[in-house]
C-alpha positions as CSV (number, residue, x, y, z in Angstrom):
1,X,142.0,152.6,164.2
2,X,145.0,150.7,162.9
3,X,145.1,147.0,163.8
4,X,148.7,145.8,164.3
5,X,149.9,142.2,164.6
6,X,151.0,141.1,168.0
7,X,152.6,137.7,168.5
8,X,151.5,134.9,166.3
9,X,147.8,134.9,165.5
10,X,147.1,137.6,168.0
11,X,146.2,141.4,167.5
12,X,145.8,144.5,169.5
13,X,144.1,147.7,168.6
14,X,145.7,151.2,168.9
15,X,144.0,153.3,171.6
16,X,141.7,156.2,170.8
17,X,142.6,159.0,173.2
18,X,139.9,161.5,172.2
19,X,137.5,162.9,169.6
20,X,138.8,165.5,167.3
21,X,137.2,168.0,164.9
22,X,134.3,170.4,165.0
23,X,131.0,169.1,166.4
24,X,129.0,167.4,163.5
25,X,126.1,165.1,162.9
26,X,126.8,161.9,160.9
27,X,123.1,161.0,160.4
28,X,123.2,158.8,163.6
29,X,124.9,160.8,166.4
30,X,127.0,163.8,167.2
31,X,130.7,163.9,167.5
32,X,133.0,166.7,168.3
33,X,136.1,168.4,169.7
34,X,135.9,167.7,173.4
35,X,139.3,166.2,174.1
36,X,139.9,165.0,177.6
37,X,143.6,164.3,178.1
38,X,145.4,161.7,180.2
39,X,148.3,162.0,182.6
40,X,150.6,159.6,184.5
41,X,148.9,157.3,186.9
42,X,151.5,157.9,189.5
43,X,152.8,155.2,191.9
44,X,150.0,155.4,194.5
45,X,146.8,154.2,192.9
46,X,144.8,151.7,195.0
47,X,141.8,149.8,193.7
48,X,138.8,149.2,195.9
49,X,138.4,152.6,197.5
50,X,135.0,152.9,199.4
51,X,132.0,154.5,197.7
52,X,131.8,157.9,199.4
53,X,131.7,161.5,198.2
54,X,132.9,163.1,201.4
55,X,136.7,162.5,201.9
56,X,137.3,165.0,204.7
57,X,138.6,163.7,208.0
58,X,137.5,165.1,211.4
59,X,140.3,166.9,213.2
60,X,142.7,167.1,210.2
61,X,143.7,170.5,208.8
62,X,143.3,171.5,205.2
63,X,141.4,173.8,202.9
64,X,138.0,172.4,202.2
65,X,137.1,172.2,198.5
66,X,134.5,170.6,196.2
67,X,135.5,168.8,193.0
68,X,132.6,168.3,190.6
69,X,131.8,167.9,186.9
70,X,130.0,166.1,184.2
71,X,130.8,162.7,182.6
72,X,129.7,162.5,178.9
73,X,129.7,160.0,176.1
74,X,132.2,160.6,173.2
75,X,129.6,162.8,171.4
76,X,130.5,165.5,173.9
77,X,126.8,166.0,174.7
78,X,125.0,162.9,176.1
79,X,125.4,162.4,179.9
80,X,126.9,159.1,180.9
81,X,125.1,157.8,184.0
82,X,126.8,155.4,186.4
83,X,130.3,156.1,185.3
84,X,132.7,155.0,188.0
85,X,134.8,158.0,189.3
86,X,137.8,157.3,191.6
87,X,139.6,160.2,193.3
88,X,142.8,160.0,195.4
89,X,145.3,162.5,196.6
90,X,147.8,163.3,199.4
91,X,147.0,164.7,202.8
92,X,148.0,168.2,204.0
93,X,151.6,166.9,204.6
94,X,152.0,165.5,201.1
95,X,151.6,161.9,202.2
96,X,149.4,159.2,200.5
97,X,147.6,156.5,202.4
98,X,149.0,153.4,200.6
99,X,147.9,150.6,202.9
100,X,145.4,151.5,205.6
101,X,141.9,150.1,205.6
102,X,140.7,153.7,206.1
103,X,141.6,154.6,202.5
104,X,142.3,158.2,203.6
105,X,141.6,160.8,200.9
106,X,140.5,158.0,198.5
107,X,137.0,157.6,197.4
108,X,134.7,156.4,194.6
109,X,131.4,157.8,193.3
110,X,129.1,157.0,190.3
111,X,127.7,159.7,188.0
112,X,124.0,160.3,188.3
113,X,121.3,160.4,185.6
114,X,122.6,163.7,184.3
115,X,126.2,162.5,184.3
116,X,127.0,164.6,187.4
117,X,129.6,163.7,190.0
118,X,130.9,165.4,193.1
119,X,133.5,165.0,195.9
120,X,134.0,167.1,199.1
121,X,137.6,166.9,200.3
122,X,140.7,169.1,201.1
123,X,143.0,170.8,198.7
124,X,146.2,168.7,198.3
125,X,149.6,170.3,198.7
126,X,152.8,170.2,196.7
127,X,155.4,167.7,197.8
128,X,159.1,166.9,197.3
129,X,159.9,163.7,195.5
130,X,163.7,164.0,195.8
131,X,166.5,166.0,194.2
132,X,164.7,169.2,194.9
133,X,161.9,168.2,192.5
134,X,158.6,169.3,193.8
135,X,155.4,168.0,192.3
136,X,152.6,170.6,192.1
137,X,149.4,170.0,194.1
138,X,147.1,167.7,192.2
139,X,144.1,165.4,192.2
140,X,144.2,162.0,190.6
141,X,141.1,160.7,188.8
142,X,140.3,157.4,187.2
143,X,137.0,157.2,185.3
144,X,135.7,153.9,184.2
145,X,132.6,153.6,181.9
146,X,131.5,150.5,180.0
147,X,132.4,150.7,176.3
148,X,135.2,153.3,176.8
149,X,138.9,153.5,177.6
150,X,139.4,153.9,181.3
151,X,140.6,157.4,181.7
152,X,143.5,158.2,184.1
153,X,144.4,161.9,184.6
154,X,145.6,164.5,187.0
155,X,144.1,167.9,187.9
156,X,146.3,170.9,188.8
157,X,145.5,174.4,190.1
158,X,146.0,177.9,188.7
159,X,148.6,179.8,190.6
160,X,150.8,176.8,191.7
161,X,154.4,178.0,191.1
162,X,155.6,174.4,190.8
163,X,153.7,173.8,187.6
164,X,156.2,175.5,185.3
165,X,159.0,173.0,186.4
166,X,156.9,169.9,186.3
167,X,157.1,168.0,183.0
168,X,153.6,166.5,183.5
169,X,151.7,169.6,184.6
170,X,153.6,171.8,182.1
171,X,152.8,169.6,179.1
172,X,150.9,171.2,176.3
173,X,147.9,168.8,176.7
174,X,147.7,169.5,180.5
175,X,146.6,173.2,180.0
176,X,142.9,172.3,180.1
177,X,143.5,170.4,183.4
178,X,145.0,173.4,185.3
179,X,141.8,174.4,187.1
180,X,140.7,177.8,188.5
181,X,139.8,177.5,192.2
182,X,136.4,179.2,192.5
183,X,135.2,180.9,195.7
184,X,131.5,180.6,196.3
185,X,129.2,183.1,197.9
186,X,129.2,181.1,201.2
187,X,133.0,181.2,201.3
188,X,133.5,177.6,200.2
189,X,135.9,176.7,197.3
190,X,135.4,174.5,194.4
191,X,136.9,173.3,191.1
192,X,135.0,171.9,188.1
193,X,136.2,169.3,185.7
194,X,134.1,167.7,182.9
195,X,135.1,164.5,181.1
196,X,134.2,163.1,177.7
197,X,135.0,159.4,177.3
198,X,136.9,157.7,174.5
199,X,136.5,154.3,173.0
200,X,139.0,151.4,173.0
201,X,139.1,147.8,171.8
202,X,140.9,145.7,174.5
203,X,143.6,143.2,173.8
204,X,142.9,139.4,173.6
205,X,142.8,137.7,177.0
206,X,145.0,134.8,175.8
207,X,147.8,137.2,174.9
208,X,147.7,138.9,178.3
209,X,147.8,135.4,179.9
210,X,151.1,134.8,178.1
211,X,152.7,138.1,179.2
212,X,151.5,138.4,182.8
213,X,153.4,136.9,185.7
214,X,156.8,137.3,187.4
215,X,160.0,138.2,185.4
216,X,163.4,137.8,186.9
217,X,166.7,139.6,185.9
218,X,169.7,137.5,185.0
219,X,171.4,138.6,188.2
220,X,168.5,137.4,190.2
221,X,168.3,140.6,192.1
222,X,165.4,142.3,190.2
223,X,161.9,140.9,189.9
224,X,159.0,142.5,188.0
225,X,155.5,141.3,188.3
226,X,153.0,142.1,185.5
227,X,149.3,141.8,185.6
228,X,146.2,142.7,183.6
229,X,143.5,145.3,184.4
230,X,141.1,147.2,182.2
231,X,142.7,146.0,178.9
232,X,146.2,147.2,179.9
233,X,149.4,145.7,181.4
234,X,150.5,146.9,184.8
235,X,153.8,146.6,186.7
236,X,153.0,145.9,190.3
237,X,154.4,148.4,192.8
238,X,154.0,149.2,196.6
239,X,150.5,150.7,196.2
240,X,149.0,148.9,193.1
241,X,150.9,149.4,189.8
242,X,152.0,151.5,186.7
243,X,149.8,151.2,183.6
244,X,151.1,150.4,180.1
245,X,149.2,150.4,176.8
246,X,149.9,148.7,173.6
247,X,151.9,150.6,171.1
248,X,152.6,148.0,168.4
249,X,155.5,145.8,167.5
250,X,155.2,143.7,170.7
251,X,155.7,146.8,172.8
252,X,153.7,148.5,175.5
253,X,154.3,152.1,176.6
254,X,153.5,153.8,179.9
255,X,150.5,155.9,179.6
256,X,150.6,159.7,180.0
257,X,154.3,160.4,180.0
258,X,155.3,163.9,178.8
259,X,157.5,164.7,175.8
260,X,161.1,163.6,176.4
261,X,160.2,160.9,179.0
262,X,159.3,157.3,178.2
263,X,159.1,153.9,179.7
264,X,158.4,150.8,177.6
265,X,158.0,147.1,177.9
266,X,159.1,145.0,174.8
267,X,158.4,141.3,174.7
268,X,160.1,138.5,172.8
269,X,158.8,134.9,172.8
270,X,161.7,132.5,173.1
271,X,161.9,128.9,172.0
272,X,160.2,126.6,174.5
273,X,157.7,129.2,175.6
274,X,159.9,131.5,177.8
275,X,159.2,135.2,177.5
276,X,161.9,137.8,177.5
277,X,161.0,141.3,178.7
278,X,163.1,144.4,178.0
279,X,162.1,147.3,180.3
280,X,163.5,150.6,179.0
281,X,163.3,154.0,180.6
282,X,164.5,157.1,178.8
283,X,164.7,160.8,179.9
284,X,165.5,163.7,177.6
285,X,169.3,164.4,177.3
286,X,170.1,161.2,179.4
287,X,171.1,157.8,178.4
288,X,168.3,155.2,178.4
289,X,168.3,152.6,181.1
290,X,167.4,149.0,180.1
291,X,166.7,146.0,182.2
292,X,166.3,142.6,180.6
293,X,164.2,140.0,182.5
294,X,162.9,136.5,181.8
295,X,159.7,134.6,182.6
296,X,159.8,130.9,182.5
297,X,156.8,129.2,181.0
298,X,155.6,125.7,180.0
299,X,153.6,127.1,177.1
300,X,155.1,126.1,173.8
301,X,155.3,128.4,170.7
């Protein structure tokens, strides 16, 4: 990994997304080509979902389905026990539960001694997000395992006609996350998704302390709140937040965006300790949109 200087006397480490190359033994352990790819977090992640494997709700319609798989270390072979697996998705009307205590269609399980995890829920549906843009049906997953990069990803389903028009589901690295819905002998349906974890060195806590907080635009009409979680910066939103990872040169980039789409946070430390944030969003064939904000601070440079 390349170490890059970030702010005076502070450094971050580039993120390792996956293992690459043929399976080999280095005299100590195996490593191999078992890439597990990331996807956008989406705006509706909520931490603290209850520990439960059955997310079905009595009286609600939907196609019952089981999601299961294996969590492995980055050698592609060794099971990872007690990895935290969070699942969330919309209901049969395309709506997410963003605020109720019931955490509808949101749950957490931990992988067992063999690395196995399983949920029983309903198949999510595609939904319109505006301007005739329909997101394909998808599961959201976040897998957290000590010693590894928290993995955020989305799972799609073979046969969904909306995939070809979705920049996230249609990305090259998403192909292995378009899952076949299997029909079991008892008539039940299931999808299987295995995960291999990847390592990361987190940023220095003192640096995050300087960057987190509330930023205000010059016109006073736009505020952005940044906070730290799992070694990343997050922009707070109505459900929880959007995740950004360090990309070098005092810049963080939103994780999992497809080619042609980008969102970045660039920081500049000003005299007296204030921090200037430039939040840029760019879409292919469109002009970039930039918002400059400021966080007041009593910390000196």
